[in-house]
N, C-alpha and C positions, 0 to 999 in steps of 0.2 A: 205190948198192950194186948190183952185178950179182948176180943170183940164181945160186947154185951148183947144179950138176947133182945133187949128193948130197942137197940140200934138196928138190929136186923128186922125186927117187927116194923119199925118206923120206915125203913127203906121199902119193905114189902107194901106197906100202906101207900107210900108215895108212888110206887109203880102202879097200884090199882087206880089211884086218882089220876095219875098221868096218862093211863091207857085210855081214858075217856077223851083226852085231848084230840088224838087223831080221828076218833069217831066223829067228833063235832067238826073237825076240819074237813073231813070227807063230805059231811052234810053241807058245810059251807061252800064247798067247791061246786055243788050243784046249782047254787044261786048265781044270778047274773052279777058280775062285778065290773060293770062298764064305766061307772063314774063314782065319784066320792060319796054321793048320797046312797047309792046301792051298797057300797062298801060299809058305810057307817050303820046301815040297817041290817047288816049280816051278823045277827046275834050268835049263831053257831061259831063263826070265825073268832069272835071275841071270847066266847066260852072256851073254845079249844085252847087258845093262847093262855087264858087265865088258868086253866087246869094244868097246863105245862108249868106255869109259874108257881102254882101252889105245890106241885110235886117237887120242884127244885127247892123251894123254901123248906119243905119237910125233910129233904135229904141233908141239908146243911147241919142241923143239930145232930142228926144221926152220926155224922162223921166224928163227933166228939166221943161217941161210944164205941169206937172200934177202928180197926185197920181198914184203910181204903182198899187194899188188895183183897179183903174179904167182902166188904160191903158193896163195892161197885159192881162186881159180877151179878149181884142180885137184881140190878137194873135190867138184866136180860129177861126177867120175868115179865116185863112189859110186853114182850112179843107174844107171850102166852095169853095175857089178858086181852090184847088187841085182837088176836085171832078169835078168841071166844066171844068177845063183844061184837065183832064184825058179823058173826053168825046171828047173834041175837038182834042187833039193831040195824044191820045193813042187809040182812038176808043172804050173806055170802055162804058158800059151801066149803066144808072141810073134806079133804081127801086123805088117803093113807099117808102120803108124804108129809102133809102138814101135821098129822098126828104123830108121825115119827119124829119130826122136828121138835114138836112140843115135848115129847118124851125125852129127847136128847138134851133140851134146855133144862128140864127138871133134873135130869141126871147130873149135868154139869154144875148147876147151882148147888145141888146137894153135896157134890164132892168139894166144892169151894167152902160150903158151910161146915163140912166135917173138918176141913183144914184149919178152922179157926180155933180149934182146941189146943 
């Protein structure tokens, strides 16, 4: 089965949506979680978990459109999105090693994508 372009696109979209999950979980971790009331009022916590869920739900139909061995490595793109979103929303810094890592992830995912033909 050849992997369809729409399936790859759906997986990439799922990774972008899913990458906001850890950003919200990081924000949730800054809040006090000492009792059930504070836990229930921690909206970033629920938002982060929900985005993970939405991402997974989007991934499932994408599996119909291609080979798992091609589609699943695209999930590695989430590391790129999280790194970039961490800079924008959490004020984290990038160094040359992180940029090299991002480049290598892009290179690896590209090789996997080329192998789908």
